[in-house]
C-alpha atoms as one frame of an Amber mdcrd trajectory, in Angstrom:
protein
 138.412  -7.047  13.710 135.913  -6.662  16.569 136.887  -7.382  20.175 137.020
 -11.089  20.907 133.772 -12.466  22.330 132.773 -15.908  23.691 130.632 -16.660
  20.619 131.693 -16.146  16.997 129.109 -16.654  14.246 130.834 -17.430  10.960
 129.242 -17.315   7.546 130.448 -20.084   5.284 130.049 -20.803   1.588 129.503
 -24.094  -0.174 133.217 -24.327  -0.920 134.165 -24.552   2.767 137.720 -23.402
   3.615 138.890 -21.562   0.488 136.774 -18.407   0.724 136.857 -17.961   4.514
 138.498 -14.901   6.037 141.645 -15.652   8.105 139.868 -14.375  11.241 137.143
 -16.962  10.629 139.680 -19.792  10.255 141.400 -18.635  13.456 138.092 -18.572
  15.395 137.167 -22.072  14.172 140.481 -23.606  15.219 140.453 -21.819  18.578
 136.913 -22.946  19.429 136.187 -25.269  22.328 132.781 -25.968  20.773 131.952
 -26.003  17.061 128.266 -25.658  16.189 126.604 -26.001  12.771 124.772 -28.181
  10.325 126.285 -31.566   9.482 127.366 -30.303   6.046 129.230 -27.350   7.567
 130.937 -29.391  10.277 132.243 -31.863   7.681 134.350 -29.076   6.160 136.613
 -29.155   9.257 137.676 -32.745  10.051 140.993 -31.447  11.406 139.267 -29.493
  14.209 138.928 -31.741  17.280 136.742 -29.488  19.413 133.399 -30.602  20.812
 130.725 -30.602  18.061 127.028 -29.752  18.304 124.797 -30.269  15.293 121.885
 -27.924  14.534 118.847 -30.188  14.599 115.232 -29.485  15.469 114.447 -26.352
  17.496 117.120 -23.679  17.757 116.169 -22.478  21.228 117.494 -25.577  23.007
 120.915 -25.369  21.368 121.045 -21.608  21.985 120.667 -22.360  25.689 123.580
 -24.801  25.455 125.649 -22.107  23.730 124.709 -19.607  26.468 125.844 -22.029
  29.189 129.092 -22.853  27.374 129.915 -19.155  26.970 129.126 -18.529  30.634
 131.483 -21.366  31.561 134.297 -19.598  29.690 134.317 -21.730  26.555 134.913
 -20.334  23.079 132.033 -21.233  20.727 132.149 -20.982  16.921 128.807 -21.203
  15.126 128.853 -22.010  11.402 126.009 -20.649   9.280 125.297 -20.459   5.556
 126.300 -17.263   3.740 125.553 -14.078   5.634 124.277 -15.067   9.111 122.501
 -11.708   9.425 120.479 -12.191   6.235 117.503 -14.452   7.062 120.031 -16.372
   9.147 120.776 -17.390  12.706 123.059 -14.442  13.478 120.348 -11.990  14.475
 118.620 -14.557  16.671 121.847 -15.425  18.488 122.688 -11.750  19.031 119.230
 -11.026  20.472 119.132 -14.129  22.700 122.726 -14.118  23.930 123.328 -10.362
  23.970 125.151  -8.336  21.338 128.186  -7.937  23.589 128.591 -11.728  23.618
 128.590 -12.305  19.862 130.938 -11.501  16.984 129.654 -11.891  13.403 131.959
 -12.758  10.480 129.760 -12.781   7.374 130.267 -14.516   4.064 128.593 -13.658
   0.762 124.860 -14.253   0.948 123.363 -16.678  -1.566 121.352 -13.769  -2.989
 124.546 -11.767  -3.652 126.135 -14.726  -5.403 123.032 -15.445  -7.490 122.832
 -11.869  -8.792 126.557 -11.986  -9.525 125.983 -15.103 -11.636 123.048 -13.387
 -13.371 125.285 -10.353 -13.951 122.400  -8.047 -13.034 122.017  -5.487 -10.246
 120.232  -6.436  -7.062 119.506  -2.963  -5.693 116.088  -2.852  -7.379 115.037
  -6.347  -6.303 112.345  -7.333  -3.823 113.813  -9.951  -1.496 111.575 -12.509
   0.184 111.832 -15.899   1.822 109.714 -19.033   1.853 112.430 -20.924   3.721
 110.863 -22.461   6.813 107.707 -20.397   6.408 104.463 -20.806   4.464 103.961
 -19.565   0.928 100.803 -17.771   2.080 100.727 -14.138   0.960 103.636 -14.318
  -1.486 101.453 -13.367  -4.462 100.349 -10.043  -3.006 103.843  -9.222  -1.743
 105.567  -9.566  -5.118 102.816  -8.474  -7.532 104.159  -5.716  -9.776 107.820
  -6.164  -8.809 110.371  -6.255 -11.621 112.812  -8.573  -9.840 112.166 -10.904
  -6.917 114.801 -12.957  -5.080 113.485 -15.933  -3.112 115.086 -18.189  -0.522
 113.616 -21.692  -0.770 113.544 -24.905   1.259 112.828 -28.608   0.807 109.049
 -28.065   0.761 108.838 -24.712  -1.009 110.995 -25.823  -3.914 111.432 -23.909
  -7.179 108.847 -26.194  -8.788 106.300 -25.576  -6.013 106.932 -21.822  -6.214
 106.368 -21.865  -9.989 103.075 -23.741  -9.616 101.942 -21.278  -6.955 102.756
 -18.258  -9.139 101.023 -19.780 -12.150  97.910 -20.323 -10.010  97.718 -16.506
  -9.831  98.442 -16.016 -13.535 101.917 -14.588 -12.968 103.209 -15.678 -16.351
 105.100 -12.409 -16.828 108.103 -13.823 -14.945 111.033 -15.956 -16.009 113.052
 -17.681 -13.296 116.803 -17.859 -12.735 117.652 -20.847 -10.529 121.115 -20.957
  -8.955 122.169 -24.251  -7.332 125.101 -25.099  -5.036 126.639 -21.655  -5.424
 130.420 -21.463  -4.961 130.825 -25.235  -5.048 132.215 -27.573  -7.707 128.630
 -28.659  -8.427 127.386 -25.084  -9.035 124.734 -24.832 -11.760 122.686 -21.812
 -12.920 119.782 -22.015 -15.365 116.920 -19.932 -16.778 113.370 -21.316 -16.932
 109.939 -20.253 -18.047 107.576 -20.781 -15.120 105.704 -23.559 -16.893 109.049
 -25.334 -17.458 110.106 -24.815 -13.850 106.800 -26.202 -12.592 107.696 -29.532
 -14.250 111.392 -29.573 -13.312 112.242 -32.043 -10.558 116.045 -32.238 -10.842
 117.048 -29.216  -8.780 119.473 -29.368  -5.863 117.913 -28.483  -2.476 120.575
 -25.778  -2.014 119.229 -23.182  -4.406 118.090 -19.597  -4.863 115.339 -18.457
  -7.219 115.303 -15.031  -8.864 112.204 -13.975 -10.780 112.637 -11.378 -13.518
 109.772  -9.775 -15.374 109.917 -10.317 -19.112 110.907  -7.329 -21.217 107.993
  -5.353 -22.613 105.480  -6.707 -20.084 103.815  -3.939 -18.067 101.760  -5.478
 -15.259  98.531  -3.849 -14.187  98.760  -2.587 -10.641  95.989  -1.325  -8.385
  95.845   1.528  -5.924  93.379   1.847  -3.047  89.828   2.194  -4.320  89.594
  -0.387  -7.117  86.638   0.569  -9.376  83.495  -1.436  -8.598  83.126  -2.620
 -12.174  86.531  -4.351 -12.041  85.194  -6.885  -9.547  83.435 -10.023 -10.751
  79.925  -9.788  -9.301  76.714 -11.750  -9.100  74.609 -11.686 -12.274  72.097
 -10.379 -13.180  71.665  -8.491  -9.874  74.981  -6.642  -9.710  75.538  -4.111
  -6.972  75.993  -6.445  -3.982  79.398  -4.929  -3.302  80.808  -2.452  -0.824
  80.950   0.610  -3.074  84.380   2.099  -3.754  83.887   5.290  -1.742  82.474
   3.433   1.267  85.141   0.746   0.901  87.997   3.257   1.040  86.648   4.918
   4.199  85.950   1.539   5.817  89.513   0.399   5.079  90.853   3.608   6.605
  88.768   2.968   9.728  90.201  -0.553  10.002  93.640   1.069  10.478  95.459
  -1.757   8.724  99.186  -2.287   9.140 101.387  -4.191   6.709 101.185  -7.358
   8.859  97.585  -7.128  10.119  95.421 -10.218  10.553  92.034  -9.366   9.040
  88.607 -11.026   9.132  86.102 -10.126   6.408  82.712 -11.475   7.470  80.062
 -11.654   4.767  82.673 -11.036   2.093  80.305 -11.410  -0.927  82.459 -10.275
  -3.895  85.562 -10.109  -1.701  86.209  -6.431  -2.432  87.171  -5.565   1.162
  89.294  -8.715   1.533  91.140  -8.020  -1.731  91.958  -4.427  -0.832  92.894
  -5.426   2.728  95.394  -7.920   1.297  96.949  -5.142  -0.790  97.268  -2.915
   2.302  98.521  -5.738   4.552 100.788  -7.729   2.192 102.636  -9.392   5.085
  99.447 -10.110   7.013  96.772 -12.767   6.738  93.270 -12.266   5.345  90.364
 -14.558   6.243  86.992 -14.203   4.495  83.681 -15.868   5.373  80.684 -16.103
   3.044  77.485 -18.171   3.371  76.410 -17.922  -0.287  78.341 -20.414  -2.396
  77.907 -18.497  -5.669  79.198 -15.294  -4.077  82.115 -17.211  -2.590  83.122
 -18.414  -6.068  83.079 -14.804  -7.281  85.241 -13.816  -4.313  87.742 -16.558
  -5.176  87.806 -15.371  -8.788  88.481 -11.810  -7.632  91.300 -12.965  -5.360
  92.874 -14.669  -8.381  92.348 -11.633 -10.616  93.914  -9.191  -8.152  96.621
 -11.638  -7.018  95.709 -11.709  -3.360  96.237 -14.763  -1.183  93.064 -15.001
   0.914  91.771 -17.866   3.047  88.088 -18.346   2.206  85.559 -20.245   4.319
  82.059 -21.248   3.228  80.015 -20.712   6.398  77.449 -18.516   8.096  79.319
 -16.532  10.752  79.992 -16.871  13.606  80.482 -20.452  12.401  83.936 -20.875
  10.888  85.676 -18.225  13.000  87.116 -20.623  15.581  89.848 -21.799  13.223
  91.131 -18.247  12.509  93.965 -16.566  14.443  92.914 -13.603  16.595  92.346
 -10.534  14.396  93.761  -7.029  14.361  90.810  -5.875  12.259  87.326  -7.221
  11.545  85.024  -5.988   8.794  81.396  -7.047   8.984  79.592  -6.650   5.696
  76.739  -8.979   6.648  75.693 -10.597   9.918  72.880 -12.879   8.774  70.688
 -11.789  11.690  73.282 -12.926  14.262  74.817  -9.517  15.021  74.929  -9.535
  18.880  76.468 -13.027  19.015  78.821 -12.228  16.145  80.023  -8.978  17.719
  80.557 -10.704  21.058  82.819 -13.330  19.464  84.745 -10.755  17.423  85.226
  -8.430  20.405  86.384 -11.330  22.564  89.028 -12.327  20.016  90.143  -8.821
  19.004  93.834  -8.142  19.600  95.151  -5.082  21.408  94.440  -1.842  19.492
  92.245  -3.802  17.092  89.108  -2.488  15.401  85.769  -3.763  14.205  84.122
  -1.907  11.333  80.532  -2.584  10.337  78.503  -1.114   7.470  74.767  -0.574
   7.932  72.233   0.890   5.519  69.197   1.074   7.818  68.589   3.028  11.018
  67.425  -0.173  12.714  70.682  -1.975  11.957  72.634   1.070  13.111  70.749
   1.101  16.411  71.191  -2.656  16.917  74.932  -2.438  16.223  75.447   0.482
  18.600  73.482  -1.177  21.399  75.353  -4.461  20.968  78.720  -2.694  20.896
  77.991  -0.639  24.013  76.814  -3.741  25.883  80.244  -5.229  25.169  82.037
  -2.137  26.492  83.303  -1.048  23.075  83.962   2.550  22.099  81.746   3.396
  19.112  81.941   6.094  16.459  79.704   6.472  13.411  80.306   8.122  10.048
  77.470   8.513   7.583  78.639   8.463   3.970  76.380   9.940   1.321  77.912
   9.837  -2.157  76.738  10.992  -5.569  78.380   9.991  -8.838  78.281  11.836
 -12.125  76.079  10.412 -14.871  75.636  11.681 -18.456  72.226  12.917 -19.525
  72.159  13.784 -23.243  75.069  16.242 -23.678  74.973  17.253 -20.002  75.992
  15.691 -16.690  73.942  15.113 -13.581  74.717  13.571 -10.190  73.071  10.347
  -9.100  73.095   9.567  -5.397  74.027   6.211  -3.879  72.264   4.897  -0.795
  73.662   6.491   2.384  75.749   4.075   4.468  76.581   4.173   8.170  80.186
   3.176   8.866  80.353   2.040  12.486  83.801   1.747  14.062  84.268  -0.131
  17.336  87.308  -0.327  19.554  87.990  -1.746  22.980  87.655   1.005  25.576
  90.969   2.163  27.013  91.318   1.483  30.773  91.592   5.215  31.543  88.457
   5.974  29.557  86.564   3.166  31.245  87.641   4.435  34.679  86.543   7.986
  33.852  83.174   6.701  32.657  82.696   4.801  35.940  83.587   7.902  37.988
  81.181  10.058  35.964  78.408   7.565  36.678
């Protein structure tokens, strides 16, 4: 057992006393202050210490715990399952100091659910929609064989099933485990369409998705072929070509949690691939043409990417977006200087703006606008030829050259050197 500390965080199951470690029972009975949800506190009517109920924001009660510990009081905090698994334990340790906190974990609900399934959990993707939006879940789990999900009162199993079905994820069955380790425990299998209609599920539940046997989902690597995207008819071709798209995405320098703006999204090809590269991020796409926007929505559905689309002519519509880590400009609608100024002003630290231009005039305008805003600019010209059959032979057919313009905020040192050189 670890050295005694002022604060002990104790994981507790739905059965209360019976499965607790003796050290946990000892810490609870020795506590001057007992902290937890109402359900957890009710397990210990025999403990007459001061009681604080977790309600509303955690930060205010953490401050009370800090003060109590500083005043020499022993505090026991009750938390569901493993407090270090999507729980309060990590937050308390970081806010109060690791030397102040002892953690006594219980089984996590995910461990118990897999035990009831009698299947291994080591190959599962684990995610949570507990206290957080569903946004982005589709792209995070697409292609996974098993997915374990923590739920809440809003993101219920039924809501999750409806969300997954909206992206055509019918390859999954769902195992729903309710009130684990209690007398009311219940575990059931559902098809997603059944689960979408099921309303009688206890709020204390875990959902595990398992891909049906024999189903091999189609997955996509970077550089999705152009012809896979739904495009405007009959004049196809209004798409950022695969080769240019891949280089543009590389220039955007996306991280797994990047916030991305795709301005002038058209078919949505950049937005879709950005969502694949930033599965824990947020993708916002703007398009002025309603027909193109519908194609972009259809592509988001096809490739299982959760994108926020806005029908507007940029820079209109950008005010409601969070500040971006990366901005791709596929079309400016003749508003390039104003658009660049707004994007540069909102760009987060180490962020990038990437713009594609096909004419020398647009290249010149973009470079002048970027320099006037104090941005560092680099340009790559991409000239690509693709093979094409001619009788029994093969020839190469060139695509239009494209200028890929990358803009970044000038580093302070670089700006100072430039001023000195002047």
